[in-house]
C-alpha positions in Angstrom: 12.2 8.6 -16.9 10.3 11.1 -14.8 7.3 10.1 -13.8 4.5 12.6 -14.6 2.5 12.4 -10.9 5.7 12.4 -8.8 5.7 15.1 -6.3 8.0 18.6 -6.9 9.5 21.0 -4.4 9.2 24.6 -5.3 10.8 27.6 -3.8 9.6 31.0 -4.1 11.3 33.9 -2.8 9.9 37.4 -1.7 11.2 40.4 -2.3 12.7 41.0 0.9 15.7 38.7 1.2 16.1 36.4 -2.8 19.5 36.1 -2.3 19.0 33.4 0.9 15.9 31.3 -1.2 18.6 31.5 -4.2 21.4 29.6 -2.2 18.6 27.2 -0.3 17.6 26.5 -3.6 21.1 25.6 -4.8 21.4 23.5 -2.0 18.5 21.4 -2.6 19.0 20.9 -6.4 15.9 23.1 -7.2 15.3 25.7 -9.6 13.9 29.2 -7.8 10.6 30.0 -8.7 9.9 32.5 -11.6 7.6 35.1 -9.6 5.8 38.1 -11.5 5.5 41.0 -9.0 4.1 44.5 -9.1 2.7 47.0 -7.3 -0.2 49.5 -8.2 -0.4 53.2 -7.9 -2.3 52.5 -4.6 0.3 50.8 -2.8 -1.4 47.1 -3.4 0.6 44.4 -4.2 0.2 42.2 -7.6 1.4 38.6 -7.6 2.0 36.2 -10.7 3.8 32.4 -10.5 5.3 32.3 -14.0 4.8 28.2 -13.9 2.2 25.8 -12.9 2.4 25.3 -8.8 -0.5 21.9 -8.9 0.5 19.2 -6.9 3.7 20.6 -5.8 4.9 20.7 -2.3 6.1 25.2 -2.2 8.4 26.7 0.0 8.0 30.3 0.1 10.4 32.6 1.7 10.6 35.6 3.2 12.1 37.5 6.1 9.9 40.5 7.9 12.6 43.1 7.3 12.1 47.2 6.6 9.2 47.9 5.4 8.0 45.0 7.6 4.5 45.2 6.7 4.8 45.6 3.0 7.0 42.3 3.4 4.3 40.3 5.0 1.2 41.5 2.9 3.6 40.1 -0.1 4.1 36.7 1.6 0.8 36.3 2.6 -0.5 37.1 -0.9 1.8 34.8 -2.2 0.5 32.1 -0.3 -2.5 33.0 -1.0 -1.8 32.4 -4.7 0.0 29.4 -4.5 -3.2 27.6 -2.5 -6.1 29.2 -5.5 -3.3 27.3 -7.8 -3.8 24.1 -6.1 -0.1 24.0 -4.4 -0.4 20.3 -2.6 1.5 21.8 0.5 2.6 25.5 1.2 5.5 26.3 3.9 6.0 30.0 5.3 10.0 30.1 5.6 10.1 33.1 8.0 13.7 33.4 8.9 12.8 36.3 10.9 9.1 36.4 11.8 7.3 39.2 12.0 5.6 41.3 15.5 7.3 38.1 17.2 7.8 40.7 20.8 4.4 41.1 20.8 4.0 37.9 22.6 1.6 38.9 25.3 -0.6 41.1 26.7 1.4 43.5 29.4 -1.4 45.6 29.6 -5.1 45.8 29.4 -6.2 46.8 25.9 -3.2 45.4 23.8 -3.5 42.8 21.1 -1.4 39.6 20.7 -0.1 40.1 17.2 2.2 37.5 17.4 -0.9 35.3 17.5 -2.7 37.2 14.7 0.3 36.7 12.4 -0.3 32.9 13.0 -3.7 33.0 12.4 -3.2 34.9 9.1 -0.6 32.7 7.9 -3.0 29.8 8.4 -5.9 32.3 6.9 -3.7 32.9 3.4 -3.5 29.0 3.2 -0.1 28.5 4.8 -0.1 24.5 6.1 3.0 25.2 7.8 5.7 28.0 9.5 9.4 27.5 9.4 10.9 30.3 11.9 14.7 30.2 13.7 14.8 31.9 17.0 11.5 33.3 18.1 11.3 35.7 20.6 9.7 33.0 23.3 8.6 29.7 22.8 5.0 30.1 23.2 4.8 31.6 20.0 4.5 28.1 18.5 1.5 27.6 20.2 0.1 30.3 18.9 -0.4 28.1 15.8 -2.8 25.3 14.8 -0.3 23.7 12.5 2.8 22.5 12.5 
């Protein structure tokens, strides 16, 4: 008998590496969640989840590989859509963290883009970020959540 209030674990994949997300979902005994995605003529990304995520623990897998800016934006939009659909907790799984090499100011008038990335994940609605082999350990301190 399934209890209606039981937490659900849901795994979703961006377009960068769906095979990785599928393998992780299989190991966890979960199915890969349904996502409809398209790109408008202007290049804007559209995301729609095909099932309810209300009250679920959601994991959004996306490597920030080429085209890096497209994949990053796609993950932000996926996270935002989950937040607006009342997901309980959202974890961004980022095997390759984009802009991690820009983690300090070497010269005046340079950005610290790795910090900006952490801020953007939190603004999009992520509760946690999971990554592997960050460029430097200090990037962990750029995010105010786990």
